[in-house]
Structures are given as structure tokens and as C-alpha cells.
N, C-alpha and C positions, 0 to 999 in steps of 0.2 A: 504493499500500499504506499510505499515511499513516494511514488510518483502521482498519488491521487491528487494532491491539491495542486499540481502542475497543470493538470488537464482541464480544470474548472475555469471556463471562460478565459484562459491565459491571464488570471488575476494579478500574477506577480510580475507582469511585464514592466521593464524600466525604460525611460525615456533616453534617447540617445541625443548627442549634440552635434549640430553642424553649424559651422561658422558662429560658434559661440551662442547660438540661439537654440533653445529647446524646440524639438519638433513635436507636433501633437501626436496623440497614440494613433489617430486615423491615418496620419502621414507615415508613421512608423509601419503599418500594415501594407503600404505600398500597393493598394488595390485598384482595379480599373472598373470593369462592368459588373454589376451584381444585379440580380433580380431583387423583387421586393423583400422576399423572405430571407435571403442571404443579407441584404442591406440592413433589414432590422436586427438580425442576429449580430451582425459586426457592430451596429450602433450600440447594442446592449454590452457587448463585449468591452467596446472603447470607454463607455460611461462607467461600467464597473470598475475597470482597471484604474481610471482616473479618480474615481472615489476612494478606492483602496490607497492610492497614492497619497491623495490629499488628506485622508485621515491619520496618515503618518506624521503629518505636519500641523494639524490642527483637529479640534473636535467637530463632531458632525454639524452642531448648531451654528458653528462659525463659517461653514462652507456655504458659499452661494451657488446658485444655479448658473450665473454667469461665469464663474471660475472652473466650474464643473464642465461646461460645454466648451470652454476655451482649452482646458487641459486635454480633454478627450478629442477635440477637433471635429466634433459633431455640431450641427446647428440646434438652436433653441427648439425649433419646431420638432426636429427629430427626437430630442429629448421628450417632449410632451407627447409625442406619438407612441412612445414606448413606457413612459412612467408619468404618475401624476405628482410625485415627489421624489426627493433623493432618498427618503427612507424606504421607498418601495424598492430601490435597488437592494438595500439589505435584506428585506423580505424575500426577493428574488434569489439571493445567495443563500439564505437560510433553507428556503423551499428545495432548492437544487441539492444542497449537501444532504438534507434529510431523505429526499426521494432516491438519490443515488446510493446512499448508505443503506437504506432498506433494502434496495434492489439486490445489493450485495450480500446483506446479511441472511437472506432467506435462501442462499445457494444449498442444495441438498447436502453437500459434504460437511457443512457446519452444523447441521441438525442433530447429528449423532456425536459431536464433539463439542460438548458445553464449554469446556476450557478454551477451545480455538475461537468459538463464537464470542466469548467475553474479551478475548485478546484483540480480535478485529474491531470490536466496538471502541475500545480504548484507543486502538491505534488510529482509527479514522478521526477520533476527536483530537489527538495529539498532532497528527499530520496536517489537520485544518485549523491548527490554534490560531495562525495569523489572520484567518479569515473570520473565525469565530469571535475573537476578541473585540474587533470593532463593532460587531453586532451587539455584544453585550454592553459595550460603552455607549450604544444607542437605546439602551433601556430594553432590548429585547433579551429575553433569558435563554440560557442553554436548553431548559425544559421545553421552550417553543420549538426546538428542532424535532421533538418527538410528539408534538401536539396532534392528536387525532390520527397517530400512525402506531400502529401495534405491530411490531415484528413478530411477537409470539402468536398473534392472531393469524398471521400469514404462515408461520412455520407449523403450528398446530391448531389448526381449525377445529372447533367443536361446537356441536348442536347443544350440549349440556350448558346451560347458562351459569350454573355454579362453578363448573370447571373453567369456564371462561373468565369468571371474575377472579378466580383463583390465579390464573395466568397473568391477568392484568395487574394484580397486586404484587405478584414476583417482578413484573416488569417495571413497575412504578418503583419499587424499592430499589432495583438495580439502577434505574435512571438517576435516582437521588444520590447513590454512591458516586456516580460518574460525574454528576454536576458538582458535587462537593470537591471531588478530586481535581476538577479543572479549575474551579474558583480559587482554591487554595495553592495552585502553582504546579500541579502534576508532579508533586515531589517523589512519589513512588513511581517505579518503573511500570511499563505496559505489562510485563510478564508477572510483576508482583501483583498488580491489581487483577489480572486474569486469574492467577492461583487463588487469590483471597475470594474472588466472587464464587469461584468454581466450588471452593470449601464451604462457603457460607450457604449457597443456594442448592447444594447437593442434598441437603435434608428437606428440600421444598420441591418435590418431583413435579415437572410440568405435566399437565394431563390433557388427554385428547378425547 
């Protein structure tokens, strides 16, 4: 998963310098003709990269739409065609990480290996820490990454409502552990946390 955060919209791109003047992110992409779908995707990529760069320099509330579009190289019209506010970009990042993570965590090979499943959860959060922190700074919680998205519901579907409640309780407890671990600086290693959770939750069997 080490390359996971490198492929998400190219969030970590840096501006290059030409003739001592910074080029916009759009100029860095050096693109020619794009259809509407490709153009909107590129616009969102550029705006996201620009916002992540600007949030390294100042807090979200200090960033204006004007400097965001200037840094990204897209027009104000293009911005509002894709987003209603700069906060929407962070929500987009949050949703993308959550959806991508969940699609990975329901792989069959993880279903029968709880420790590996726990490890991948912590690794995903660790690998995306640079993307998650600005979201937390903007008052969105790490818990929002899991809102209305149950991995256990996908892995262990059950028609028994009480069994489903039990699985949701196990998942909520695990999420809380991961949130505290992240908030307090991820002091313990991914492997330590995976082993800890595997030991703790081995007494609470997931039911189907």
C-alpha cells in the first residue's frame, strides 16, 4: 500500500519553476485537447493539488477561491462547475479515500485473515496521513471516513438483525481505536496495532 496515496488524483504534485516564475498546476500537466469528462477530471485534480499545497502554507479559512484558481491554473467558472466551495474538495478527498479503502478491504483473501485485515486498515490511514490531516484541520473527523460505510456488512452479510448489530458494534469499537491512534500521532507501529486488535477482537467472533 506504500504507493496508495501517490495515485489519488496526484495530490502531492509540486510546482516547478521556469524563468523564476511558478507555473500553474494546469500548465504543469501540459495537456492539449480533452473532452468534457476528461476536462472536468483534470480540473478537479488541479484544484485538489492546489488546495493541498496551499493548506501547507495556511489554514483553510485563510485560503481564497481567487488564489486557489490562480495556483491551480483553472478558471473561476471551472471551479464552480465542479465545486460549490473549497470545503467540497476536502469532502471529495474523504469520500474517495473511504470508497477506495473499502473496496480494497473486502478482498476475499482478507476475510479469513483478521490480522492482515487490521494491518491493511492501519496502513491505509498511515499512508494517507498527509491527506487526512488537512481534512481534520477543516473540522471533518476521521470518523467521517467511515460514515454510513460498513466493511463488515460487505464482508459478512447477514439477514439476522441481531448478528448485524453485533458486527456493527465490533466495527465501531475498532474504528474508535484507529481514530485515537491517528489523533495521538500514530506512535505504535502498524504491525503492533494489527496484533493488538487481532488479540482484542478474537474474543468477539464476527457472525454471519
